[in-house]
N, C-alpha and C positions, 0 to 999 in steps of 0.2 A: 611797664616792664622794668625789672631791676637789672641793671648792667653792673656786674661786679667786677672791680679792677683791683689788682694787687698793689698798683702803684700808690705810694704814700706821700702826701704833702709833707714838706719838711717840718720836722718838729724841733724847733729851736728853743733854747732856754728863754723863759719869759720874764720880763721886768714889769709886765703890765699888771695892774691891780684890778681884779674883777671878783665880785662876790658871787657865790653860788650856794644853792641849797642842796641837801643830800637827795639822792634818788629815792623814789617811793616804790621801786620795783620789788617784787617778792624775791626772796633768796633762791639761788639756783641749787638744785640738788646735785652733789658731786660724789664721787666714790669715797672721798674722805669726810664727807658730812655725816654727822650722827643721824641715825634713822629717826624720823620725826614721829611724835605720838599721833596716832590717828584720832580724828575728831570723834567725839562720843555723840550718842543720840541727842542728849540734852544740849550739847554745844550747837548742833545744827538747828534744833528747834529754837533755841534762844537767838541765834543769828537771824532767823526769819522773823521771829516775834518782834525784834528790835525795830523793824520797819513795817510789819504787818501784824498788828495786835490780834487780828481775827484769823490768824493762820490755823489750818487744820492739823493740830499736833498729832492726832491719831494716824492721819494719812502719812505724815513725814516719818513717823516711828515705824510704821508697817513697811514703808519702802526701804528704809535703812536696814531693817532686819531681813527683808526679803533679798535685797541685793547682796548683803553680807553672806547669807547662807548659800545663795546661788553660786557666787564665786568661790566659796569654800576655801580650799587650800591652794587656789591658783596664786601665782606670784608673777610679779613684773620683772623685767631684766635687772632692775636695781636690787632685787631680793625682797622688796616690800610686798605685802599682801596685795593681790590684784585689786581688792576692794578699795584700797587707799586712792586709786586713780579716780573712779567715779565720785568718790567722796570729796576729793579735791576739786573736781569739776563743779560739783554742787556748791561748794564753798565759794568758788569764783563767782558763780551766778548770784549768790546771796549778796556779794559786793555790788551787784548791779540792781539789787532790790527787786528780784523777779518773783512772780507768783508761785504758789505752792505746786502747780502742775509742772512748771518748768523745772523746779528743783527736784521734784520726784522723778521726772523723765531723765534728768541728769544722773541721778543715782542708779537708774535702770538701763542706761543707754547702751551698755554692752551685754546685757543679759541674754537677749535673744540670740545674738551672734556667737557668744563665747560660752554659754551654759545651756542647760536643758530647758530653760524657760521658753515659752511660746507666746506669740502675739495674742492667741485666744486666752491664755492664762492671764496675761498682763491686762487684757480688756476686762476679764471677769473680776479680777482683784481690785484693779485701780481705776477702771473706767475707760471708755473708748477715747477720750481726749488724750490721756496719757499714753494709751496704747499706740495711737497714731503718731505721737511725737517719737516714741521709741522705735517704731517701725520705720519712720522716715530716716532716722539716724542709722538703722541697721542696713537699709538699702544702700546708703552711702558707702558703708564699710565693705560691702560684698562685691564691689566693682573689681573685675579681673580682666584687664585687657592686655594685649600683647606688648605694645610699645609704651615706654614710660611717659612720652609726651601725650599719647592718647589717653593714658590713665588719668593724668592730671587734667586734661581737657574734659574728659567725661565726668570726672569727679565734680568739677566745677558746674557743668551742666546739670548734674543730679542735684547738687547742692541748691542751685537756684530754683529748679523745679520743685524741690521740697519746700522751699521758702514760699512758693506761691500758695501753698496750703496753709502754712503757719510759720511766721518769721521766727518763732522761738527755736525752730530747728537750727537756724543760722547761729543764734546766740549760744546754744549748747555746743555746736560744732566749733565755734571760735574759742570757747572756754576749754573744750577737749584739746584743741591744738595748743593753747597756751600752756596747759599743764604738761603735755607731751614735750614741749620745748623746754620747759623748766627742768626736765629730767632727761634731756637729750644725750648727756654724756654716757648714759647706760645703754644707748643704742649702738649697734655695730658701726665702726668707723665708716665703713663703705656707704652706709645709709645716711649718716648725719648731714653731709653736704647737700645731698639731694633734698632732704626734709627742710633744712634751713633755706635753701634757695626757693623751694615751693612756698614756704611761709613768707618769704620776702616778696615773692612775685604775686601771690594771690591773697593769702590770709591777712597780712598786715595791711595792705592797702584796702582790702575789703571791710576790715574793721574801721579804718579811717573813713571810708565812703559812708559807713553807717553812723559816723559821728562819734564813735568810741575811741577817742584819742589816747587815753591812757593805756588801753589794750594794745592799740596799734604801736605805740612807742615801745612797749615791752616786747612785743613780737619782733619788732625791728632789732632792738638791742640784743635779744637772744640769738637771732639769726646772725647779726654782726659778729657776735662772740664766737660763733661756730665757724663762720666763713673766713674770718681774718682775726684770729685770736691776738696776734701781736699788735695790730692797729687798735683793737678794742682796749687792750691793756694800757697802751700808751695814752689814748684819750682819756680813759677812766682815771689814770694816775694824775694826769694834768688837772682834771676837774676836781679831784679830791684835794690836790695841793692848793688850788685856788680857794676852795672852800675853807681850808684851814687858815690860810693867810688872811682871808677877808671875812671871818666869821661874824664880825660886829656890823658890817655894812648893811646887810639885809635888814637887821633890826633897826638900824638908823633910818633907812628909807621908810620902812613900815610905820615907825613911830612919827616921823615928820609928816608923812602924807595923811595918816589918820588924824593927827592934830589939826592939820590945815582943813580937812574936810569937816571936822566937828566944829571948827570956828566958822564955817559957812553953813551951819545947820544941817549937815549930811551925816548920816550914819552908814558906815561901810565895814565890810570884812576885807582886810588888805593882807595878802600873804605872797611870799616870794617862792620861786621855784627855778631851778636851773634846767637848761636844755639837756637832752639825753645824748649819750655817746654817738649813736647812729646819725642823729640829726646834726651834731657838730661835725662829724666826719664827712658827711655828704655835702655840707656847706663848704668845708675845706677843699674838697675835690672840685666842686662846681666852680668856686672862685679862684682855684689854684693858689691858695694862701696857706700859711702856716697857723698853728694854734694861736700864737701871740698876736696875730693880726685880726682875730675875731673880736668884735667889740660889743656883741649882745648875747652873751652866753647865759645871762640870767634875766628873768622878767618877773613881773608882778601881776597878780589878779586883783582887781578892785571890784568887789561884789556889792551892788546897791539894791535898795528896796524897790525901786520902780524905774520906768523908762526915763522919765524926766530927770531923775536924780543922776542917771548915767551921763547925760550931756552937761549937767551942772558940775559933776565930778571932773569931766574933761577940762572944763574951764579952770577949775582949782589946780589940776595938774599942770596945765600950760602956764599958769601964773606962778607956780612953785619952782619950776625948772625950765631952762631954755628948750625949745622944741627942735628936734632934728628935721629939717625940711624933707619932704617926700616920703615920710614914713607913717602917714596917717591913712587908716582904712576904716570905713564905717560899714561893718558887716551887720549892724542892726537894721539900718535902712535897706541894705542889700544883702540878705543872708546868703551863706554859701549853699551849695547844692546838697550838703549833708545836714542841713538845718542849723548849722553853727551861726551864732549871732554874738557879736561883740564889737566894741570900738577899740581899735589898735592905734597906739601912738608911741613914739620914742622920744625920749628927752635926755638931756645931759644932766645926770644926777650928781650926787656927791663924789668927790674924788675925780671928777671930770670923766666919769664913766657913763656910757650909754646904757639907759635903762628903758627896757621894753615894757609897756603896760597894756593890759586887756581889761576893759571896763564893761560890765555887763550886770544884768539883774540876777536874782536867785534862780528864777526859772531858766534863764539862758545858761547859768552855770550848771544846772542840773542836765540840760541837753549836751552841753560841752563835755560833761564828765561821762554820762551814760549813753548818749547818742540815741539811737533807735530804741534801745532798751528802756529809755524813759517813757516812751509811748507804749511799750509792750506790757508794762505792769498795769493791771486794772484791779479795783476792789469789788468785793461782793458779787463777782461773777457777772457784772453788767457789761454786755457786749462781749466782743472778743478782741484780742491783740490786733489781729489783722484788720478788723473793721475800724478800730481806733487809729491805726497807721494810715489807712487809706484817706482819713480826714485830715490828719495832723502832720504827716511826715513827707517832706521832699525826698528823703532817702528811700522811702518805700516807693515813691513814684519812679525812682531810678531803677529800683529792683524790677517793678512791673515792666518798664521799658526794656530792660536787659533780658528778662524772661521771654518777652515777645519776639526778640531776635532769634530765639531757639527754633521757632518755626520756619525761619528763613534761611538757616544755615544747617545743612546736613553733615557738614565737615566739623568734627570736634575741634581740630587744631585751629581751623579758621575762627570758630567761635571763641576759643580761648584767647587768641591774639586780639581780636576785637574787644573783648572784655578787659584784657589787660590795659589797652589804651583808654577804655572808659574809666577804669579804676584810677588812673593817674590823670584825672580831669583837671587838676590844678597846675599841670605842667605843660610846657611847650618843648618839643624836641627839635633841636637844630644840629646841623652837621658842619664841622669846620672844613676848610679846603682839603685837609688831609684825611677827612673821613671820620674824625672823632665825634662821637655823639655827646651833645651837651644838653642837659635838662634844665630848663629855666622856668621860673614861676609864670603862671598865666598873666597875660598883659605886659610881659617884659618887652623892652624895646631893643633896637640894634645896639645901643650903647651898653646895655646890660650884657648882651652877647659878646660884644668886644672885650669887655673886662673879664668875662668868663673864659675867653680864649687865653688872655694874659693881660696883666696890669699895664704893660707897655703898649699893647694894642689899644686898650681903652684910652690911655693918656694921650696917644698920638693920633687918634682918629679925628679926622676933620669932615667926614661925610660918608655917605653909604649909597649903594646902588640898589634900588628895589625895582624888581621886574625890568631890569635893564636901564632904568633911569636914576639919575642922582637926585 
């Protein structure tokens, strides 16, 4: 569950030198933004062809023309042609390198609900597989329940039930929500807050549970921007200022580490990135600290050719810079439940700055970037995405487990609350004596809790009582 609080950690002037990399999120459409040019047919085909040379160009072109004609003169709240929305959803999914059927279903996903198109017609023109995907998305959109809470709960139930047949429904739905969040400013003010909270409560953690970290981060940041624009602006400005002051530091670390790896006979891709505004903000709230007290705002990915090279690279990193004790995690030997695998370590880098590093193989990097979507793409029509996921994905196993709970819970709100807790599987929720909720990472200890309450509590703690015993 996302607990939103307006209280802001103190934002003091910083004298700390920290290097950051620019955000990779797509630009947000606002009323002042120029109207973007819609992607042409050949642009879409070329995007798909870039990762799938055997793409069915005729199928993509027919779907493009069909959806454009079906939506006709319909417009969105922004004034853009309505067809621009399914087209952008399809574009997002090409970024996940998904198969032709998923891209076509994205183009058509609103046609049955919002135009004169029918399921029978979609089946006849594009085939049963695509018709089933579009129908699954149409059923989600048609939910009309009395209470807002019941609607959210029933939407989640329907979404997960649809996924039971084909996980690509989830991927299209997440892309649909992402584009709607990018254009949220054009929605009526009364609805923005509700949509942003729902995104933060359900869609962002669901994307994370599926291993799609970049999508999760963008959904979180877009929700943060809507729910607390002032805090979002402050954090973003501070990050941009740090990037300007320390623009050379990332290059220095990349160069030094790459050179040391080469000297040890290792080839690697090394690149830096900064943490996102929402991640920074939640850390400030959790630790009750100011921006200038955060020491690991940026990190590096070290991508190796094979598993053995990852552990050899770890040795090079630890001989290059001093290690920060207690910050090592081996998610290669013990993967996360969303299939994420990497070695995490933190060192004291140039300028006496803490540097967070993630070391993994190319295949692990693919899973970290695309998550469940990395398993959902298949070539030459061999097998189905669902069959591949059953064999390869822990995330899919969680989906099946959660879907199974549907048969045990007749109450939509009860199911929603259970699933929210399941989505936040990497957190432990604790209460202070005053009733304040504090979310801590999984496996956190009582000292972590003490510092989360206040630095003074952590510094002065001499013991704790567990189950009534010291």
